[in-house]
TORSEMAR-693244 format. One record per atom (N, C-alpha, C, O, CB): residue number from 1; residue in three letters; x, y, z. Coordinates in steps of 0.2 Angstrom, whole numbers, plus 2048, in hexadecimal, padded with zeros to 3 digits. Glycine has a CB too. Layout:
// residues N
i_aa_c1_c2_c3
NUM_ala_X_Y_Z
...
// end
This chain:
// residues 105
i_aa_c1_c2_c3
1_met_7A4_1AB_169
1_met_79F_1B1_169
1_met_79A_1AA_164
1_met_79C_1A5_160
1_met_7A2_1BC_164
2_lys_794_1AC_166
2_lys_791_1A7_165
2_lys_78A_1AB_160
2_lys_787_1B0_162
2_lys_78F_1A3_16C
3_ser_78A_1A7_157
3_ser_783_1AD_155
3_ser_77E_1A6_154
3_ser_77E_1A0_155
3_ser_784_1B4_14C
4_gly_77B_1AC_150
4_gly_774_1A9_150
4_gly_772_1A7_154
4_gly_773_1A7_15A
4_gly_772_1A6_14D
5_thr_76B_1A4_150
5_thr_766_1A0_156
5_thr_767_199_157
5_thr_76A_196_153
5_thr_75D_19F_154
6_ser_766_193_15E
6_ser_767_191_160
6_ser_762_18C_15B
6_ser_75E_18D_158
6_ser_768_192_166
7_asn_766_184_15C
7_asn_75D_17F_158
7_asn_759_17E_15F
7_asn_757_178_161
7_asn_75E_175_152
8_arg_758_180_161
8_arg_751_17E_16A
8_arg_750_184_16A
8_arg_750_185_16F
8_arg_752_17C_175
9_trp_750_18C_165
9_trp_74B_193_166
9_trp_748_192_15F
9_trp_743_195_15E
9_trp_750_19B_167
10_leu_74B_18C_159
10_leu_749_18B_154
10_leu_740_188_155
10_leu_73A_189_153
10_leu_74F_187_150
11_glu_744_183_158
11_glu_740_17D_158
11_glu_738_181_15D
11_glu_733_182_15C
11_glu_745_174_15C
12_asn_73C_183_162
12_asn_738_187_165
12_asn_731_18D_162
12_asn_72C_190_164
12_asn_73C_18A_168
13_glu_735_18E_15D
13_glu_733_191_157
13_glu_72B_18E_155
13_glu_725_190_155
13_glu_739_18F_152
14_ala_730_189_152
14_ala_72B_187_14E
14_ala_725_180_153
14_ala_720_17F_150
14_ala_72F_182_146
15_val_726_17F_157
15_val_720_17D_15A
15_val_71C_181_15F
15_val_719_17F_164
15_val_721_178_15C
16_ser_71D_186_15C
16_ser_718_18D_164
16_ser_712_18F_15C
16_ser_70C_191_15D
16_ser_71F_19A_168
17_leu_718_18D_154
17_leu_711_191_151
17_leu_70E_189_14C
17_leu_70A_189_148
17_leu_715_19A_14A
18_glu_711_185_14F
18_glu_70C_180_14E
18_glu_707_17D_152
18_glu_703_17A_14F
18_glu_70E_17D_14D
19_met_706_17F_15D
19_met_705_17F_163
19_met_6FE_185_160
19_met_6F7_184_160
19_met_70D_181_16A
20_his_704_18D_15C
20_his_6FF_191_15A
20_his_6F6_18F_156
20_his_6F1_192_157
20_his_703_195_156
21_asp_6F6_18A_152
21_asp_6F3_188_14D
21_asp_6F0_181_151
21_asp_6EC_17E_14F
21_asp_6F7_186_147
22_ile_6F2_180_155
22_ile_6EE_179_157
22_ile_6EC_179_15D
22_ile_6EA_174_160
22_ile_6F1_172_158
23_phe_6EA_181_161
23_phe_6E8_183_165
23_phe_6E1_187_162
23_phe_6DC_186_166
23_phe_6ED_187_169
24_gln_6DE_18C_15A
24_gln_6DA_191_15C
24_gln_6D7_188_159
24_gln_6D2_187_15C
24_gln_6D8_19B_158
25_asp_6DA_181_154
25_asp_6D7_17D_151
25_asp_6D3_178_158
25_asp_6D2_172_159
25_asp_6DD_178_14B
26_ser_6D2_17C_15B
26_ser_6D0_177_164
26_ser_6CB_17F_168
26_ser_6C7_17E_16D
26_ser_6DB_175_16C
27_phe_6CB_185_164
27_phe_6C5_189_164
27_phe_6CC_188_16C
27_phe_6CA_185_171
27_phe_6B9_187_162
28_glu_6D2_18B_16C
28_glu_6D4_18F_171
28_glu_6D1_188_177
28_glu_6D2_189_17D
28_glu_6D0_199_170
29_ser_6CE_181_175
29_ser_6CF_17F_17F
29_ser_6D5_179_17F
29_ser_6D3_176_184
29_ser_6C6_17A_183
30_tyr_6D8_176_17D
30_tyr_6DC_171_17B
30_tyr_6E1_174_183
30_tyr_6E0_17B_182
30_tyr_6DF_16F_172
31_gly_6E4_174_188
31_gly_6EB_173_18C
31_gly_6F2_171_187
31_gly_6F3_16F_182
31_gly_6E9_16C_193
32_ala_6F6_172_18D
32_ala_6FD_16D_18B
32_ala_6F8_165_188
32_ala_6F6_164_182
32_ala_702_16B_196
33_pro_6F7_15F_18D
33_pro_6F7_15B_18D
33_pro_6F6_15A_183
33_pro_6FA_158_17E
33_pro_6F3_159_194
34_arg_6EF_15D_183
34_arg_6EE_15B_17C
34_arg_6EF_15D_176
34_arg_6EE_159_172
34_arg_6EA_15C_17C
35_ile_6F4_162_175
35_ile_6F7_168_174
35_ile_6FE_164_172
35_ile_700_165_16D
35_ile_6F6_16E_17A
36_arg_701_160_177
36_arg_703_15D_179
36_arg_704_153_170
36_arg_708_152_16B
36_arg_6FE_15E_181
37_ile_700_150_172
37_ile_6FC_14E_16E
37_ile_6FB_14E_169
37_ile_6FB_148_167
37_ile_6FA_14F_170
38_glu_6FA_153_163
38_glu_6FB_156_160
38_glu_6FF_157_15D
38_glu_6FE_156_156
38_glu_6FB_159_160
39_leu_705_159_161
39_leu_70A_15E_15D
39_leu_70F_154_15B
39_leu_713_153_157
39_leu_710_167_165
40_leu_70D_150_161
40_leu_70E_147_15F
40_leu_70F_145_159
40_leu_713_141_157
40_leu_708_143_161
41_lys_70A_148_157
41_lys_704_143_151
41_lys_706_14B_14B
41_lys_701_14B_148
41_lys_6F8_141_155
42_arg_709_14F_14A
42_arg_70B_152_145
42_arg_715_152_148
42_arg_719_156_146
42_arg_707_159_145
43_gly_716_14D_14B
43_gly_71D_14A_14B
43_gly_722_14D_14E
43_gly_728_14C_14C
43_gly_71F_149_143
44_tyr_722_153_154
44_tyr_724_154_157
44_tyr_723_151_15F
44_tyr_71E_151_162
44_tyr_725_158_156
45_arg_72B_14F_15F
45_arg_72B_14D_166
45_arg_72D_151_16D
45_arg_733_151_16F
45_arg_72E_149_167
46_ile_729_154_170
46_ile_729_158_174
46_ile_727_155_17B
46_ile_725_14F_17B
46_ile_725_15D_172
47_ser_728_158_184
47_ser_726_156_186
47_ser_71F_15D_18A
47_ser_71F_163_18A
47_ser_72B_152_188
48_arg_71B_156_18E
48_arg_715_15F_18F
48_arg_718_161_198
48_arg_715_15D_19C
48_arg_708_15D_190
49_pro_71B_164_19A
49_pro_720_16A_19B
49_pro_720_16D_199
49_pro_71C_171_19A
49_pro_725_16A_19A
50_arg_726_16D_192
50_arg_729_171_18B
50_arg_723_175_18B
50_arg_722_17B_18E
50_arg_72B_16D_184
51_val_71F_171_188
51_val_716_173_185
51_val_715_179_186
51_val_717_17E_183
51_val_70F_170_187
52_ala_712_178_190
52_ala_711_17C_195
52_ala_712_180_193
52_ala_70F_184_18F
52_ala_714_17B_19B
53_arg_718_180_195
53_arg_71F_187_193
53_arg_71D_18B_18E
53_arg_719_190_190
53_arg_727_183_190
54_leu_71F_18A_188
54_leu_71E_18A_184
54_leu_716_18F_181
54_leu_715_193_17D
54_leu_71F_184_184
55_met_712_18A_186
55_met_70B_18E_186
55_met_70A_194_18A
55_met_705_198_188
55_met_706_189_188
56_met_70D_195_18E
56_met_70E_19A_195
56_met_710_19F_191
56_met_70D_1A4_190
56_met_715_197_19B
57_ala_718_19E_18D
57_ala_71C_1A3_189
57_ala_717_1A6_186
57_ala_715_1AC_188
57_ala_721_1A0_185
58_asn_714_1A0_17F
58_asn_711_1A5_17B
58_asn_709_1A8_17E
58_asn_705_1A8_179
58_asn_712_1A3_174
59_lys_707_1AA_182
59_lys_6FF_1AB_188
59_lys_6FA_1A8_189
59_lys_6F6_1AA_18C
59_lys_6FA_1AF_187
60_leu_6FB_1A0_183
60_leu_6F7_19D_183
60_leu_6F6_19B_186
60_leu_6FB_199_188
60_leu_6F6_19A_181
61_phe_6EF_198_18A
61_phe_6E9_196_190
61_phe_6E3_193_191
61_phe_6DF_196_195
61_phe_6E8_19A_193
62_ala_6E1_18E_18E
62_ala_6DA_188_18B
62_ala_6D7_18A_191
62_ala_6D9_18A_197
62_ala_6DC_17E_18B
63_arg_6CF_18E_18F
63_arg_6C9_18D_190
63_arg_6C7_189_193
63_arg_6C9_183_191
63_arg_6C7_18E_18C
64_arg_6C4_189_198
64_arg_6C3_183_19D
64_arg_6B9_183_19B
64_arg_6B3_187_19B
64_arg_6C7_186_1A8
65_arg_6BB_17E_199
65_arg_6B2_17B_197
65_arg_6AB_17D_19C
65_arg_6AB_177_19E
65_arg_6B1_172_197
66_arg_6A7_17E_19E
66_arg_6A4_17F_1A5
66_arg_69E_179_1A3
66_arg_69C_176_19E
66_arg_6A0_189_1A8
67_lys_69D_178_1A9
67_lys_698_174_1AB
67_lys_694_173_1AA
67_lys_690_175_1AE
67_lys_696_174_1AD
68_phe_692_16D_1A6
68_phe_689_16F_1A4
68_phe_684_16C_1AA
68_phe_683_166_1AD
68_phe_685_16A_19B
69_ile_682_172_1AC
69_ile_67B_171_1B1
69_ile_676_170_1AE
69_ile_675_173_1A9
69_ile_679_176_1B7
70_val_672_16B_1B2
70_val_669_167_1B1
70_val_668_16D_1B5
70_val_66B_16E_1BA
70_val_665_15D_1B4
71_thr_661_171_1B0
71_thr_65D_174_1B4
71_thr_655_173_1B2
71_thr_650_177_1B3
71_thr_65F_17C_1B4
72_thr_654_16F_1B0
72_thr_64E_16C_1AE
72_thr_64D_164_1B3
72_thr_651_15F_1B3
72_thr_64E_16B_1A6
73_asp_648_164_1B6
73_asp_647_15C_1B9
73_asp_640_15B_1B4
73_asp_63B_15F_1B6
73_asp_645_15B_1C3
74_ala_63E_157_1AF
74_ala_633_155_1AC
74_ala_634_151_1AF
74_ala_62F_14E_1AD
74_ala_62F_153_1A4
75_asn_638_14C_1B6
75_asn_636_144_1B7
75_asn_633_149_1BD
75_asn_638_14C_1BF
75_asn_63B_13C_1B7
76_his_62E_149_1BE
76_his_62D_14B_1C6
76_his_624_148_1C7
76_his_620_147_1C3
76_his_62D_156_1C8
77_asn_624_146_1CE
77_asn_61D_148_1CE
77_asn_619_14D_1CE
77_asn_613_14C_1D0
77_asn_61B_147_1D3
78_tyr_61B_153_1CD
78_tyr_616_159_1D2
78_tyr_611_15D_1CA
78_tyr_614_15F_1C5
78_tyr_61E_161_1D8
79_pro_60C_15D_1CB
79_pro_607_15E_1C7
79_pro_608_166_1C2
79_pro_60A_16B_1C5
79_pro_600_15F_1CC
80_ile_606_165_1BD
80_ile_607_169_1B6
80_ile_602_16E_1B7
80_ile_5FD_16E_1BB
80_ile_607_166_1AF
81_ala_604_171_1B4
81_ala_5FE_176_1B4
81_ala_5FB_174_1AB
81_ala_5FE_172_1A6
81_ala_601_182_1B6
82_pro_5F4_175_1AC
82_pro_5F0_178_1A6
82_pro_5F1_179_1A0
82_pro_5F5_17D_1A3
82_pro_5EE_17B_1A6
83_asn_5F0_17B_199
83_asn_5F6_181_195
83_asn_5EC_181_194
83_asn_5E9_17C_191
83_asn_600_180_18D
84_ile_5EA_186_196
84_ile_5E2_18A_196
84_ile_5E2_18D_18E
84_ile_5DE_18E_189
84_ile_5E0_192_19F
85_leu_5EA_18F_18F
85_leu_5E7_195_188
85_leu_5EA_194_181
85_leu_5E9_198_17C
85_leu_5EA_19D_18A
86_asn_5EE_18B_180
86_asn_5EE_185_17C
86_asn_5EF_18B_173
86_asn_5EC_18B_16E
86_asn_5E5_17E_17E
87_gln_5F4_18F_175
87_gln_5F7_194_170
87_gln_5F3_197_16E
87_gln_5F4_198_168
87_gln_5FA_193_16B
88_asn_5EB_19A_171
88_asn_5E4_19C_16D
88_asn_5E6_1A6_172
88_asn_5E2_1A8_176
88_asn_5DA_194_170
89_phe_5EC_1A9_16D
89_phe_5EE_1AF_16F
89_phe_5EB_1B7_16F
89_phe_5EC_1BC_171
89_phe_5F2_1AF_16C
90_leu_5E5_1B3_16B
90_leu_5E2_1BB_165
90_leu_5DD_1BB_16E
90_leu_5DA_1B5_170
90_leu_5DB_1B8_159
91_val_5DC_1C1_172
91_val_5D6_1C4_178
91_val_5D2_1C7_174
91_val_5D3_1CA_16F
91_val_5D8_1CA_17F
92_asn_5CA_1C6_178
92_asn_5C5_1CD_174
92_asn_5C9_1D3_179
92_asn_5CC_1D8_177
92_asn_5BA_1CC_175
93_arg_5C8_1D2_17F
93_arg_5CD_1D6_183
93_arg_5D3_1D8_189
93_arg_5D7_1D5_18A
93_arg_5CB_1D7_183
94_glu_5D1_1DF_18C
94_glu_5DA_1DF_18F
94_glu_5D9_1DC_195
94_glu_5D3_1DC_197
94_glu_5E0_1E6_191
95_asn_5DE_1D9_198
95_asn_5DE_1D4_1A0
95_asn_5DC_1CC_1A0
95_asn_5DC_1C8_1A4
95_asn_5D8_1D7_1A5
96_gln_5DA_1CB_197
96_gln_5D6_1C4_197
96_gln_5DA_1BF_198
96_gln_5D8_1BA_19B
96_gln_5D2_1C1_191
97_val_5E1_1C1_196
97_val_5E7_1BC_195
97_val_5EC_1BE_197
97_val_5ED_1C4_196
97_val_5E8_1B9_18F
98_trp_5F2_1BA_19D
98_trp_5F7_1BD_1A0
98_trp_5FF_1B9_19D
98_trp_600_1B3_19F
98_trp_5F5_1BD_1A8
99_val_602_1BB_19A
99_val_604_1B5_19B
99_val_60C_1B6_19E
99_val_60C_1BC_1A0
99_val_604_1B1_194
100_ser_611_1B3_1A0
100_ser_615_1B2_1A3
100_ser_61E_1AE_1A0
100_ser_61F_1AC_19B
100_ser_611_1AF_1A9
101_asp_622_1AF_1A5
101_asp_628_1AD_1A2
101_asp_62B_1A9_1A6
101_asp_62E_1AE_1A8
101_asp_62C_1B2_19F
102_ile_62F_1A2_1AC
102_ile_62F_1A3_1B0
102_ile_63A_1A0_1B0
102_ile_63E_1A1_1B4
102_ile_627_19E_1B4
103_thr_63A_19F_1A9
103_thr_642_19D_1A8
103_thr_645_19D_1AA
103_thr_649_198_1AA
103_thr_646_19F_1A6
104_tyr_648_1A4_1B1
104_tyr_64D_1A6_1B6
104_tyr_64D_1A2_1BC
104_tyr_652_1A2_1C0
104_tyr_64B_1AB_1B9
105_ile_644_19C_1BC
105_ile_646_19A_1C4
105_ile_64B_194_1C2
105_ile_64E_190_1C7
105_ile_63E_198_1CA
// end
């Protein structure tokens, strides 16, 4: 009968703690390849599949970065509306000036 814990289990525990630190430092954005690179820098010899397995066991899933979507095209040949109000928001009567915002387009 064998007693105690195995060397691999102890090493996995140490690696898991390091992985947790790296994962938090990366704002939960690093996956197995980048965590493996950081572990190699810290002196651990470990494969990417092992890092991936330990990440799944510890429920560490990298957040995907959203793609940047360009929403404004300032370089066009369409007419630009004149700035009639020119920051002069003082009015003498109601319904003299109307302002709107169309940022949803």
